C-alpha positions in Angstrom: 76.3 60.0 80.9 73.6 60.6 83.5 72.2 64.1 84.2 71.9 65.1 87.8 71.2 68.1 89.9 74.2 70.2 90.6 75.2 72.9 93.2 76.5 76.2 92.1 79.8 77.2 93.7 78.6 80.7 94.4 81.6 83.0 94.5 79.5 86.1 95.1 77.8 84.6 98.1 81.1 83.4 99.6 82.9 86.7 98.9 80.0 88.5 100.6 80.6 86.4 103.7 84.3 87.1 103.6 83.6 90.8 103.1 81.7 90.9 106.4 84.6 89.0 108.2 87.2 91.4 106.8 85.2 94.5 107.5 84.9 93.4 111.1 88.7 92.8 111.3 89.3 96.3 109.9 87.0 97.8 112.5 89.0 96.0 115.2 92.3 97.3 113.9 90.9 100.9 113.9 89.4 100.5 117.4 92.8 99.3 118.6 94.1 102.7 117.6 95.8 101.8 114.3 95.4 103.1 110.8 93.2 100.9 108.5 94.9 98.7 105.9 96.2 100.6 103.0 96.3 99.1 99.5 97.7 101.0 96.4 97.5 100.1 92.7 99.6 101.2 89.8 97.7 101.4 86.5 99.6 102.0 83.3 97.6 103.1 80.2 93.9 102.7 79.6 93.2 99.0 78.8 89.5 98.5 79.3 89.8 95.2 81.3 92.6 96.7 83.5 90.5 99.8 84.2 87.5 97.7 85.3 89.6 95.4 87.5 91.4 98.3 89.3 88.1 100.2 89.7 86.5 97.2 91.3 89.5 96.7 93.6 89.5 100.3 94.7 85.7 100.2 95.2 86.0 97.1 97.4 88.7 98.7 99.5 86.4 101.6 100.3 83.5 99.3 101.1 85.6 97.3 103.6 87.1 100.4 105.3 90.5 100.1 103.7 92.5 103.2 102.6 93.2 103.0 98.8 95.5 104.9 96.5 95.5 104.7 92.7 98.7 105.8 90.9 98.2 106.3 87.1 100.8 106.4 84.3 100.3 106.9 80.6 101.1 104.2 78.1 104.4 105.8 77.3 105.9 105.7 80.8 109.4 104.4 80.8 110.5 101.2 82.6 112.9 103.3 84.7 110.1 105.6 85.8 107.8 102.7 86.8 110.6 101.0 88.7 111.3 104.2 90.6 107.6 104.4 91.7 107.8 100.7 92.8 110.9 101.5 94.8 109.2 104.5 96.4 106.2 102.3 97.4 108.5 99.7 98.8 109.8 102.3 101.3 106.4 103.9 102.0 105.6 102.9 105.6 101.9 104.0 105.2 101.4 101.2 102.6 100.5 97.7 103.6 100.5 96.3 100.1 100.4 97.4 96.5 99.8 95.9 93.1 101.1 96.7 89.6 98.1 95.9 87.3 99.1 93.6 84.5 99.4 93.4 81.5 102.0 96.2 81.1 102.9 97.8 77.7 105.3 95.7 75.6 108.3 98.0 76.1 108.3 97.2 79.9 109.7 94.0 81.2 106.9 92.6 83.4 109.1 90.1 85.2 111.6 92.9 86.2 108.7 94.9 87.6 107.3 91.9 89.5 110.7 91.2 91.0 111.2 94.8 92.0 108.2 94.7 94.4 109.1 94.1 98.1 107.8 90.5 98.8 106.4 91.7 102.2 104.1 94.1 100.2 103.5 91.8 97.3 99.8 91.2 98.0 99.3 89.9 94.4 101.6 87.0 95.4 103.6 87.2 92.1 107.1 87.7 93.5 109.4 84.6 93.2 110.0 84.7 97.0 106.2 84.4 97.6 105.8 81.8 94.8 108.7 79.8 96.4 107.2 79.9 99.9 103.8 78.9 98.5 105.3 75.9 96.6 106.8 74.4 99.8 104.0 75.4 102.1 105.6 78.3 104.0 103.6 81.4 105.1 103.5 84.0 102.4 101.2 85.7 100.0 99.3 83.3 97.7 98.1 84.9 94.4 94.5 85.9 94.6 92.8 83.6 92.1 94.3 80.3 93.3 93.7 81.4 96.9 90.1 82.2 96.0 89.6 78.8 94.4 90.9 77.0 97.5 88.7 79.1 99.8 85.6 78.3 97.6 86.3 74.6 97.8 86.9 74.8 101.5 83.6 76.8 102.3 81.6 74.3 100.2 83.3 71.4 102.1 84.3 69.7 98.9 86.4 66.6 99.6 89.7 66.8 97.7 91.6 64.1 99.7 93.0 61.5 97.2 90.9 62.9 94.4 92.2 63.3 90.8 92.4 67.0 90.0 93.0 68.1 86.4 94.2 71.7 85.9 93.8 73.0 82.4 96.5 75.7 81.9 100.0 76.3 83.2 100.1 80.1 83.7 102.2 81.5 86.6 99.2 83.3 87.8 96.6 80.5 88.1 97.6 77.1 86.6 100.9 76.3 88.3 100.0 77.8 91.7 96.6 76.1 92.0 98.2 72.8 91.0 100.7 73.1 93.8 98.0 74.1 96.3 95.9 71.1 95.4 98.9 68.9 96.1 99.7 70.4 99.5 98.9 68.4 102.7 95.7 69.9 104.0 92.1 70.5 103.3 91.5 71.4 100.5 94.6 69.6 99.2 96.0 66.0 99.2 94.9 65.7 95.6 96.6 63.8 92.8 97.2 66.5 90.2 97.6 66.4 86.4 98.4 69.7 84.6 97.3 69.9 81.0 98.3 72.6 78.5 98.5 73.3 74.8 101.0 70.5 74.1 99.1 67.9 76.1 97.8 64.9 74.1 94.5 63.2 74.9 93.1 66.1 77.0 89.6 64.9 76.7 90.5 61.4 77.9 92.5 62.9 80.9 89.6 65.2 81.8 87.2 62.3 81.8 89.2 60.6 84.6 89.1 63.8 86.8 87.1 64.1 90.0 87.9 67.9 89.9 88.6 70.0 86.8 90.0 73.5 87.2 89.9 75.2 83.8 92.2 78.2 83.4 92.9 78.4 79.7 91.1 81.5 78.5 89.5 79.5 75.7 85.7 79.9 75.6 83.7 76.7 76.0 86.8 74.5 75.7 85.5 72.0 78.2 82.6 70.1 76.6 80.0 67.7 77.9 81.9 64.6 76.8 85.0 65.7 78.7 83.4 65.5 82.2 82.4 62.4 84.1 79.3 62.3 86.2 79.6 63.9 89.6 82.7 65.9 88.8 83.5 69.2 90.4 84.2 71.9 87.8 85.9 75.2 88.6 85.8 77.6 85.6 88.5 80.4 85.9 88.0 81.6 82.3 86.6 85.1 81.6 86.7 85.9 77.9 84.8 88.8 76.4 82.7 87.4 73.5 80.7 89.8 71.2 77.0 89.9 72.0 74.9 92.5 70.2 71.9 91.8 72.6 73.9 93.3 75.5 74.3 97.0 76.2 78.0 96.6 76.5 78.2 94.7 73.2 79.8 91.7 74.9 79.3 89.0 77.5 81.7 87.2 79.7 82.2 83.5 78.8 84.1 80.9 80.7 86.3 78.0 79.6 83.4 75.5 80.3 80.3 75.0 78.1 78.2 75.6 81.2 74.7 74.7 79.9 75.8 71.3 78.6 78.4 70.4 81.3 76.6 71.6 84.4 73.9 68.8 84.4 76.7 66.2 84.8 78.4 67.9 87.7 78.1 67.7 91.5 79.4 71.3 91.8 80.3 73.9 89.2 81.2 77.6 89.2 79.1 80.1 87.1 80.8 82.8 84.9 80.4 85.5 86.0 79.8 85.1 89.7 82.1 82.2 90.5 85.9 82.6 90.7 85.8 86.3 89.8 84.4 87.7 93.1 86.8 85.4 95.0 89.8 86.9 93.3 89.2 90.4 94.5 88.3 89.4 98.1 91.4 87.2 98.3 93.5 90.3 97.4 91.8 92.1 100.2 92.5 89.3 102.6 96.2 89.4 101.7 96.2 93.1 102.3 94.6 92.5 105.7 97.1 89.9 106.6 99.9 92.3 105.7 98.3 95.1 107.8 98.0 92.8 110.8 101.7 91.7 110.4 102.9 95.2 110.2 100.9 96.2 113.3 102.1 93.1 115.2 98.4 92.0 115.5 98.7 88.4 114.1 97.1 85.7 116.3 
């Protein structure tokens, strides 16, 4: 394998560009005499990761000029109480979109909660109606991480036409939707897609044939140097907390890709953190903006 110079797919830089674009759109909505976009989040319990994610989402809302609302429940909230709140939000005309932060406690059926959300306010893009629309290319809300990945590829003008894309992971939140998006007609898109998962044999061999690898396994450093061909584009979706006594927090975020050894063989690669993560939050904001424009009859 030959080492070469690579370009970082800088999600922070792209998300900052998108922030300016969205903030300008929000200003236009307000100047037209409408209320700003309004996003709400339901947070159950005190999971550290969920607390951080929701805090960042609410902070971003405020920075963009959105209105934001956080609804908190304790860990022992009943499924019925949570579903009642979802139903209330479905009928709240002041809300353009809302999310139920996952994971939920084990006594609550996550799928039932997801399906209870009004698809027109499902800015997370998890409802089966939105997933179905996405799968056949109809307008709807695309879940934030896959949408952010596609936007990153688009803004770096990465050629995906006819390329072999290997997706590692088959989750409903990332793996399956990003595989479908990469197959769609369009740019990015038009790729030949292989989805690998825990039961796939010869993963290393399959990865070596890939022009583009999208790693979404949640397995730190799974993708090694010998799994990536020279010039490949590598998108690392993994964000696992790994203990690190040298950090004040006691941990560091680690991706699914062995970055230090893989990067020298790539043409483009995302860092962790600073790659896909910032794109996920800004894509959620973009979905909320789209909903707000629809509900105010302001779509182009």
